[in-house]
N, C-alpha and C positions, 0 to 999 in steps of 0.2 A: 724311433724307438717308441714314441708315443702311441702311433698308429697299431704296434705289437699289443701293447697294454690295452689300448681300446677295444681292439678285437677280441682280445682274450676275456676282457670283463663282459662284452657284451655277450660272448658264448656262455659265460658261467650265468648270466641272468636269464638266458633262452632255456638252457638246458637244466637238468635236474643239479641239486646241491652235490658236490663231491664228498664223498664219505658220510651222507648224512643218514641218521639211524630212521628217522622219521618220514612221514610221507606229505609232510606240508608242502603245499605248492610254494612256488616262487614269486608269484604276484600276488599282491593283495589289493583289491579294488575298494577304493572309498568312494564318496559321493562323486567329487570332481576330479580325482586322482587316482593313480596307479603307482602303486610302490613295488618295486622289482627288487628282490634281495636274494643272496647267497652266502654262503659261507665255506672257506676251502681252507686247506692247511697251506700255511704261507709258502712251503717248500714247492709249490706249484707255481708260483712267479720266479722267474729267472733272476739271478744274483743281480745282474746290470739293471736290470729294470727295478727291482727293489731300491737298489742304492739311489738311482734316479729320482725316485718319488720318496725317499727317506722311509721305506717300509722296513718294519723288523721280519727277518726270516728266522725259522727255526722249526725242528721237530715237533715242538710244542706250543707253536704259536699259530693261531688262526688269524683270518682276516674274514670280515663281513663287509660286504660290497651293496651299497644302498643306491637306487635310482629312482627319482621321483618324476613322474610325468603327469602332467595336466592333460586331462580328457577334452579334445576337441571334435566332437562329433564322432566319427568312425576312427579317428586317429588319436594321437597324443603327441605331446612335444615335452622334451626334458625342460626342467624348472629348478630353480635353486631352492634351498631350504636350509633350516637351522637343524642338526639331527644331534640330539643327546640321546645316551643310552648306556645300559648296564648288562652284564651277564651275571647269572647266579646258578651255582650248582645245587646239588639236592640237599647239602647242609647249609644253605643259605650264605656261602661265602660269595662276595660280590666284587665285580672289576667294574669300574666304570671305563666306557669306551670314548675315546677321543677320535673324532672323526676329521679327515681331511679330504678336501675338495679335489677333484681331478676334472678339469675342463678341456676337451679336444673337440673343437668345432662346435657342432651343435649337442654333442653330448656330455652330460655331467654326471659325475659318480662320486659317492662318499665311501672312503675306506677306513676302517678302524681295526687295529690289531688287539689281539687278547691272547692269554694264556690258557692251555687246556691240559689235561691228563687223558690217557687213551681211555675211550669208551666213556668219559665222565659226560655225564648229561647236563647241557647248559641252557639255561632258560634265559632268553634275550627280551628285553623290553625297551623299545626306542620310542621317543617322540618326536615325532617329524612335522617341523613347522614350515610349510611352504610360504613363500613371501605373499603377504596379503591374504593369508588364510588361517583358520584355526588349527591348532596343532592336532595331528592325526596319531593314534597309539598303535604300534606294531609289536606285538607278541608271537614268538616262535620257540621252539626247541630244536637243539642240535645234538649230536654226539660226533666227535672226530677221532680219528686214530692217528697216533705218531707213524711218520713215515721212517 
């Protein structure tokens, strides 16, 4: 079951975000790090997988998926990080994001759920602190649609 989630999350990090309304890329490069990110409706996660990882599912619940990689020449490798963040809509209503770590072999992902309304524009602001490094700030905007 873990391999299914890992494969699904890797696919999301490589592909364009599902139901995204903006053209933001899903990888942000910092000096020594790459941050991969995606946002999706939680109904794309199978119920058994969501239960296994304690993820909330619902037509109005989204998931943000973050992976942090340290650059290593022409390649990179996953590293642990402390991630905090929030969403804010256009009238500045905010929701704090609580990330949980998923480790599978050499892969490390961070997942957080959040509530949304159909076509609501959400601004994400994340502080990502890789171990032994200064914090990185990632900001992006997404809109989702209830399934």
